[in-house]
N, C-alpha and C positions, 0 to 999 in steps of 0.2 A: 073423310074423303074416300078412304078405301071401302067403307060401307056403301057409299053411293055408287062407286065404280062396280062393286060386286052386284049391287041391285040392278044396275043397268045391264051388265053382262048376263045375269040370270033371267032377266025379264025380256031381253031382246029376242026377236024372232027374225030370222034372215031367210028369205026365199031367193033362190038364184035361178036364172034361166038355164035350162038344160044345155043350150047352145054354148053358154060360157063355160060350163063344166067340161063339156066335150072338147071345146077348144083348148082349155087348159091342159087336159090330159094328153091331147095330141101334141101340143107344143112341148110339154115336158118329156113325153116319150121320144120325140125327135131330138130334143137336145141331149138326152141320155144316149140315144142311138149313135149320134154323130160326135159324142164326147165333148159337148159344149156345156159342161156342168155349170159354169158361171152364168151363162146365158139363161139356163133353166132356173137358177136361183133368182135372177132378176125378173124373169117372167112370173114366177110364183109370187114375188113381192108385189109386182104391179097388180096382179089379180086380187091378192089379199087387201091391198090398199084401196082398190076400187070398191070391193065388197064392204070394206069398213065404213065407207061413206053412207051406206044404207043404214048402218046402226047409228051414226052420228047425226042423221037427219032429224031424229026426234030430240036431240039435245039442244042446249042453248048455243048462242053465237060464240061464246067464249070457248066452249068445248070444240066446236067446229074449227075455229081459228087455231086452237092448240093442235088438233089432229092434222090440219093442213101444214102448219109449220113443222111439227115433229116428223110428219111423214115425208115432207120434202127434204129435211135435213138427213134423215135416214136413207132416202133414195139417192141423194147426192153422194153421201159417204159410201154407199154400196157401189155406185158407179166408179168412184175414185178407187175403191178397193179392187174392183174387177179389172181396171186398167193397170193397176200396179203389177209389177213383175213379181213372180214368185221366186223365192230363193230356195233352191233345193240342194 
């Protein structure tokens, strides 16, 4: 299983539109500038999740379903964590 995962990661090629990279950098810079670090983390997660779909396109349906379910669970837990109050 790990050998197959390593092979997929090392052989995958990901090309990203320049617009998306610029948009990510602008949104992250704004979130840091206005001290919305939690929002910046969520923005980074959404972009990374979207770009991960480009890699999973070449995999089987089971891998795509696993990526969808795991990604949604992580996303929901991240949103819950962002809304939770911090205790200082």
